[in-house]
C-alpha positions in Angstrom: -42.0 22.3 48.3 -42.9 21.4 51.9 -46.3 23.0 51.4 -46.8 20.9 48.3 -45.8 17.7 50.0 -48.1 18.3 53.0 -51.0 19.1 50.6 -50.4 15.8 48.8 -50.4 13.8 51.9 -53.7 15.3 53.0 -55.2 14.6 49.6 -53.9 11.0 49.7 -55.4 10.5 53.1 -58.7 11.9 52.0 -58.7 9.7 48.9 -58.1 6.5 50.9 -60.7 7.4 53.6 -63.3 8.0 50.9 -62.9 5.6 48.0 -66.1 6.9 46.4 -64.8 10.5 46.2 -65.0 12.0 42.7 -62.9 15.1 43.5 -60.3 15.9 40.9 -57.3 17.2 42.9 -55.1 17.6 39.8 -56.1 21.3 39.4 -54.9 22.1 42.9 -51.8 20.0 42.4 -50.8 21.8 39.1 -51.4 25.1 40.8 -49.0 24.2 43.6 -46.4 22.9 41.1 -46.6 26.2 39.2 -46.0 28.1 42.4 -42.9 26.0 43.2 -41.5 26.6 39.7 -38.5 28.8 38.7 -38.4 30.8 35.5 -35.7 30.0 33.0 -34.4 33.1 31.2 -33.4 31.4 27.9 -33.0 28.1 26.1 -30.2 29.6 23.9 -27.0 27.6 24.3 -25.2 31.0 23.9 -26.5 32.2 27.2 -23.7 31.2 29.6 -25.0 33.1 32.6 -26.3 30.1 34.4 -27.9 31.7 37.5 -31.4 30.9 36.1 -30.5 27.2 36.1 -29.3 27.0 39.7 -32.8 25.8 40.8 -32.2 22.8 38.6 -28.8 22.2 40.1 -30.3 22.4 43.6 -33.0 19.9 42.6 -30.4 17.5 41.2 -28.5 17.7 44.4 -26.0 14.8 44.8 -27.3 12.7 42.0 -24.5 11.4 39.7 -26.7 10.5 36.7 -28.9 13.0 35.0 -31.3 11.9 32.3 -32.0 14.8 29.9 -35.3 14.0 28.1 -37.2 15.5 25.2 -40.8 15.1 24.2 -39.9 14.3 20.6 -36.6 13.8 18.8 -37.9 16.5 16.4 -38.4 19.1 19.1 -35.7 21.7 18.4 -36.4 23.8 21.4 -35.7 20.8 23.7 -32.4 20.2 21.9 -31.3 23.8 22.4 -32.4 23.7 26.1 -30.5 20.4 26.6 -27.4 21.9 25.0 -27.5 24.7 27.5 -28.0 22.2 30.3 -25.0 20.2 29.1 -22.9 23.3 29.4 -24.2 24.1 32.8 -23.8 20.6 34.2 -20.3 20.2 32.8 -19.0 23.6 33.9 -20.7 24.0 37.2 -21.7 20.6 38.5 -18.8 18.3 37.4 -20.6 16.2 34.8 -17.9 15.0 32.4 -19.6 12.2 30.4 -22.4 12.6 27.8 -24.1 9.4 26.7 -26.5 9.3 23.8 -29.4 7.1 23.1 -27.4 5.9 20.1 -25.0 3.2 18.8 -22.8 2.1 21.6 -20.2 0.5 19.3 -19.9 3.4 16.9 -19.5 5.9 19.6 -17.3 4.0 22.1 -15.0 2.5 19.6 -15.1 5.2 16.9 -16.4 8.8 17.6 -15.2 9.1 21.2 -11.6 8.4 20.2 -11.4 11.1 17.5 -9.3 14.1 18.4 -9.0 15.7 15.0 -11.6 18.5 15.2 -12.0 18.5 11.4 -13.4 15.0 11.3 -15.6 15.0 14.4 -18.6 16.5 12.6 -18.6 14.0 9.8 -18.2 11.0 12.2 -21.0 12.3 14.4 -23.4 12.7 11.5 -22.5 9.1 10.3 -22.9 7.5 13.7 -25.5 9.4 15.8 -29.0 10.1 14.6 -28.9 13.2 12.4 -31.7 14.9 14.4 -28.9 15.4 17.0 -25.9 16.0 14.7 -26.9 17.4 11.4 -29.9 19.6 12.5 -29.3 23.4 12.8 -30.4 23.3 16.4 -27.7 20.7 17.3 -24.7 22.6 16.0 -24.0 24.5 19.2 -23.7 21.1 21.0 -20.9 19.9 18.7 -19.2 23.2 18.6 -19.1 23.1 22.4 -17.9 19.5 22.5 -15.0 20.3 20.1 -14.0 23.4 22.1 -13.9 21.4 25.3 -11.7 18.8 23.7 -9.0 21.6 23.4 -9.1 22.3 27.1 -8.1 20.4 30.3 -11.6 19.1 31.0 -13.0 17.5 27.9 -16.4 15.9 27.7 -16.2 12.1 27.3 -18.8 10.6 24.8 -20.7 7.4 25.2 -23.5 5.5 23.6 -26.1 3.1 25.2 -28.1 1.8 22.3 -28.0 -1.8 21.2 -28.9 -0.6 17.7 -25.7 -0.8 15.6 -27.1 1.9 13.3 -23.9 3.9 12.7 -21.7 3.6 9.6 -18.7 2.7 11.8 -20.6 -0.3 13.2 -21.7 -1.5 9.7 -18.2 -1.2 8.2 -15.7 -1.8 11.1 -17.4 -4.0 13.7 -16.8 -7.4 12.1 -13.2 -6.8 11.2 -12.4 -5.4 14.6 -14.2 -8.2 16.4 -12.2 -10.8 14.4 -9.0 -9.0 15.4 -9.8 -9.0 19.1 -10.9 -12.7 19.2 -7.8 -13.7 17.2 -5.6 -11.9 19.8 -7.5 -13.9 22.4 -6.4 -17.2 20.8 -9.8 -17.9 19.4 -10.2 -19.9 16.2 -11.7 -17.5 13.6 -11.3 -20.0 10.8 -13.9 -22.4 12.2 -17.2 -23.0 10.4 -19.1 -21.8 13.5 -17.3 -18.5 13.6 -17.7 -17.9 9.8 -21.4 -18.6 10.2 -21.6 -16.1 13.1 -19.9 -13.4 11.0 -22.3 -14.1 8.1 -25.3 -13.8 10.3 -24.0 -10.7 12.1 -23.4 -9.0 8.7 -26.9 -9.9 7.7 -28.4 -8.3 10.8 -26.2 -5.2 10.6 -27.2 -4.6 7.0 -30.9 -5.5 7.2 -31.7 -4.6 10.8 -35.5 -4.4 11.3 -36.2 -6.1 8.0 -34.2 -9.2 9.1 -36.0 -12.5 8.9 -36.2 -14.6 12.0 -35.2 -17.7 10.0 -32.4 -15.8 8.3 -29.9 -16.6 11.0 -28.8 -19.6 12.9 -30.0 -18.7 16.4 -28.2 -21.6 18.3 -24.9 -21.0 16.6 -25.0 -17.2 17.1 -25.5 -17.4 20.8 -23.2 -20.4 21.3 -20.3 -18.6 19.5 -20.9 -15.4 21.4 -20.7 -17.2 24.7 -17.4 -18.8 23.7 -16.0 -15.5 22.4 -17.0 -13.8 25.6 -15.1 -16.4 27.6 -12.0 -16.0 25.4 -12.0 -12.2 25.7 -12.6 -12.4 29.4 -9.2 -14.1 29.9 -7.3 -12.3 27.2 -4.2 -10.3 28.0 -5.3 -7.0 26.3 -5.5 -3.7 28.2 -8.1 -4.1 31.0 -10.2 -1.1 29.8 -10.3 -2.4 26.3 -11.1 -5.9 27.5 -14.0 -4.5 29.6 -15.2 -2.5 26.7 -15.1 -5.5 24.4 -16.9 -7.6 26.9 -19.7 -5.0 27.0 -19.8 -5.0 23.2 -19.9 -8.7 22.9 -22.9 -8.6 25.2 -24.3 -5.8 23.1 -24.1 -7.9 20.0 -26.1 -10.5 21.9 -28.6 -7.7 22.7 -28.7 -6.7 19.0 -29.7 -10.2 18.1 -32.4 -10.2 20.9 -33.7 -6.9 19.7 -33.9 -7.7 16.0 -34.6 -11.4 15.9 -36.4 -12.0 19.3 -38.0 -8.5 19.5 -37.0 -8.1 23.1 -37.1 -4.8 25.0 -34.6 -2.2 23.7 -35.0 -0.2 27.0 -33.7 -3.0 29.2 -30.7 -3.4 26.8 -29.9 0.3 27.0 -30.1 0.1 30.8 -27.8 -2.9 30.9 -25.3 -1.1 28.6 -25.4 2.0 30.8 -24.9 0.1 34.0 -21.9 -1.8 32.5 -20.4 1.4 31.1 -20.9 3.4 34.3 -19.3 0.7 36.4 -16.4 -0.5 34.3 -15.6 2.3 31.8 -16.6 5.5 33.6 -16.4 4.5 37.3 -16.8 7.5 39.6 -17.8 9.8 36.8 -20.9 12.0 36.8 -22.9 11.2 33.6 -25.5 13.0 31.5 -27.8 10.9 29.3 -29.3 12.4 26.1 -32.5 10.6 25.3 -36.3 10.8 25.0 -38.6 11.5 27.9 -40.3 8.1 27.3 -37.1 6.2 27.9 -36.3 8.1 31.1 -39.5 7.2 33.0 -38.5 6.0 36.5 -41.6 4.0 37.3 -42.8 1.4 34.8 -46.3 1.4 36.4 -47.0 4.9 35.3 -47.9 3.8 31.9 -50.4 1.3 33.4 -52.1 4.2 35.1 -53.4 5.4 31.7 -56.9 3.9 32.3 -58.6 0.9 33.9 -59.1 -0.9 30.7 -55.5 -0.6 29.7 -54.4 -1.8 33.2 -56.6 -4.8 33.0 -55.2 -5.8 29.6 -51.7 -5.1 30.9 -52.1 -7.8 33.5 -54.2 -10.3 31.6 -51.7 -10.4 28.8 -48.7 -10.5 31.1 -47.3 -7.3 29.4 -46.1 -6.0 32.7 -43.6 -8.9 33.0 -41.5 -7.8 30.1 -42.3 -4.1 29.6 -39.9 -1.7 31.2 -38.1 1.6 30.6 -34.5 2.5 30.5 -35.0 4.9 33.4 -36.9 2.4 35.5 -34.1 -0.2 35.2 -31.2 2.1 36.1 -33.3 3.6 39.0 -33.6 0.1 40.4 -29.9 -0.2 40.2 -28.8 3.2 41.5 -31.9 4.7 43.3 -31.5 8.4 44.1 -28.3 8.6 42.2 -30.6 9.0 39.1 -32.3 12.2 38.3 -34.8 12.3 35.4 -35.5 15.7 33.9 -38.4 15.8 31.3 -39.1 18.6 28.8 -42.5 19.4 27.4 -43.5 22.1 24.8 -46.8 24.1 24.7 -46.8 25.3 21.1 -44.7 26.0 18.0 -43.2 23.7 15.4 -41.4 20.4 15.4 -40.0 18.0 12.9 -42.2 14.8 12.7 -39.8 12.7 10.5 -36.9 12.8 12.9 -35.7 9.3 12.0 -36.8 9.2 8.3 -37.5 6.0 6.4 -34.2 4.4 7.4 -34.6 5.0 11.1 -31.5 7.2 11.1 -31.6 10.3 8.8 -34.1 13.0 9.7 -36.2 14.5 6.9 -35.5 18.2 7.5 -38.1 19.3 4.9 -41.0 18.0 7.1 -42.6 20.4 9.6 -45.6 20.1 11.9 -47.4 22.1 14.5 -47.2 21.1 18.2 -50.6 19.6 19.0 -52.9 21.9 20.9 -53.2 21.0 24.6 -56.5 20.0 26.1 -58.1 22.2 28.8 -56.9 21.2 32.2 -53.6 19.8 31.1 -50.2 20.9 32.5 -49.3 22.5 29.2 -52.7 24.2 28.8 -52.5 25.6 32.4 -49.0 27.0 31.9 -50.0 28.6 28.6 -52.9 30.4 30.4 -50.4 31.7 32.9 -48.4 33.2 29.9 -45.4 31.1 31.0 -42.4 31.3 28.7 -39.8 28.8 30.0 -40.3 27.3 33.5 -38.6 24.6 35.6 -40.8 22.7 37.9 -39.3 20.4 40.6 -41.4 17.4 41.5 -41.8 16.0 45.0 -39.3 13.3 46.0 -41.6 10.3 45.2 -40.2 8.5 42.2 -39.8 4.9 41.3 -43.1 3.6 42.6 -46.7 5.0 42.7 -46.2 8.4 44.3 -49.5 9.0 46.1 -49.7 12.4 44.5 -52.6 13.5 42.3 -52.4 12.4 38.7 -52.5 15.2 36.1 -52.8 15.4 32.3 -49.7 16.2 30.2 -47.7 15.2 27.2 -44.6 14.3 29.2 -44.3 10.8 27.7 -44.4 12.1 24.1 -45.4 15.2 22.2 -48.3 13.3 20.5 -49.6 11.4 23.6 -51.6 13.4 26.2 -52.9 11.4 29.1 -53.7 11.7 32.8 -51.2 9.7 34.7 -48.9 9.6 37.8 -46.1 11.6 36.3 -44.7 12.4 39.7 -43.5 8.8 40.0 -41.8 9.1 36.7 -39.7 12.3 36.7 -37.8 14.4 39.2 -38.4 17.6 37.4 -40.0 19.2 34.3 -39.0 22.0 32.0 -41.8 23.7 30.1 -41.1 25.6 26.8 -44.0 27.7 25.6 -43.0 28.0 22.0 -40.6 25.5 20.5 -39.0 25.2 17.0 -38.3 22.4 14.6 -34.9 20.9 13.8 -34.2 23.8 11.4 -34.8 26.3 14.2 -38.0 27.6 12.7 
């Protein structure tokens, strides 16, 4: 990697000394990245000889938070690879918490507390998107989770999403909220509280089809502020109190997401920061999410092209746009490690959320788009690469100074030339992936 870093510095110096240079250094950069890569023997979760993953462990180093990305929620190969990584990180690197880009309340107050192995599968499928729970490629993950529950070092589950999409949230949240505020000596019989409950029920059931004028905005937030204050000074168990304070704020986030259309990424980051500090202090955490959420430098997207960058600033988009990864990187710096996955060919499932934004349509199958000549995926395919881990230089969180290259690292269907080095710490390339059915 030292050779790669020296090369990049020289290229950067050359770039700034000759602003008119048209030389495209991405080809040389990709070649150096390839040379620094380490082959991965298998993406099969059943392969528990982890010596081929040690290069990833060395790259992670002392980071306590590892973001496990995927180029599409319908990329079955990425799900299998991530399951194997969860095993490795749990058994060899001391990561004991697995947080999903999924319903915080349904997981933290429901699924994570279930010890009956016979009911875990049903609860998981009802409360976490079915691409990660009901798909054939995800079954090894849940088998492993249940097996670890029987041992002395179980995996702890968490959720970071402000979307209350799980069945547990839709059926249990309001009743449990009423119980906790009653125990905090809050008046649940007031007209203001009854209106809050009515509006919350409306949002939970209608979600993205909710009307902005369908709720009383002022009352909703005023009541939540009062409830937050009451819970803050309640006498319940400190961990439960902290968890409910996080959830009260998460309900506020739900309102902002659905009614005010604010950034979901910044809400997920806020949830993660609270959970890591107050519920899982000192724990090493894995986050299961999409590559696009795990971007460590928000400016990377702006590097798409000059016209986009101009519009980005003229419309003030940059003031509100962010990524989950960017926000937690700002909070924890090098404690965060973002690992992206990309696929070169094969099948994937395009309807991974279905019409209800929750249940995957497992009957749909599509081909991975063909990579354009010169892209990272195209290059690795020409090298007849099977599965490869590529560590990126330590230059994340701001414009890296390294050459931009073309790839699909942000999403399986979005190929662009951008500063990916600023966004991710490492990349796993899978030559031929599968859909959610494993085909």
